[in-house]
C-alpha positions in Angstrom: 9.2 -37.8 -5.2 8.7 -34.0 -5.5 5.0 -33.1 -5.9 5.4 -29.4 -5.3 4.9 -28.5 -9.0 1.6 -30.4 -9.3 -1.6 -28.6 -8.6 -4.1 -31.1 -7.1 -6.3 -28.3 -5.8 -7.6 -25.4 -7.8 -6.2 -22.2 -6.4 -8.4 -19.1 -6.1 -7.5 -16.2 -8.4 -6.6 -14.1 -5.3 -4.3 -16.8 -4.0 -2.6 -17.1 -7.4 -2.0 -13.3 -7.4 -0.6 -13.4 -3.9 1.7 -16.2 -4.8 3.0 -14.3 -7.8 3.5 -11.1 -5.7 5.4 -13.0 -3.1 7.7 -14.3 -5.8 8.7 -10.7 -6.5 10.0 -10.3 -3.0 7.0 -9.0 -1.1 5.9 -10.6 2.1 2.5 -12.3 2.1 1.1 -9.5 4.3 2.3 -6.9 1.9 0.9 -8.8 -1.1 -2.5 -9.2 0.7 -2.6 -5.5 1.5 -1.7 -4.6 -2.1 -4.6 -6.7 -3.4 -6.9 -5.2 -0.8 -5.9 -1.7 -2.1 -6.6 -2.6 -5.7 -9.8 -4.6 -5.3 -11.6 -3.3 -2.2 -14.9 -1.6 -2.6 -14.3 0.3 0.6 -11.6 2.4 -1.1 -14.3 3.9 -3.4 -15.9 5.4 -0.3 -12.8 7.4 0.7 -13.1 11.0 -0.3 -10.0 12.5 -1.7 -9.5 16.2 -1.3 -9.4 18.3 -4.4 -6.8 21.0 -5.0 -9.0 23.9 -4.0 -9.8 22.3 -0.6 -6.2 21.8 0.1 -5.3 25.4 -0.9 -8.1 26.8 1.3 -6.8 24.8 4.3 -10.0 22.8 4.7 -8.0 19.7 5.5 -5.6 21.3 8.0 
């Protein structure tokens, strides 16, 4: 008896997204990293250089 299609436990939304991403061919680690990049609050703290700063070599 194959019970793999039955969901006895509620999956978290994150786990469901990871499962769907893995179905596209990503590894689980890649899927988790992708979700981290999209949903992490820490990424808001990263300052991105603007064009003038790059042209003035402030980042080199």
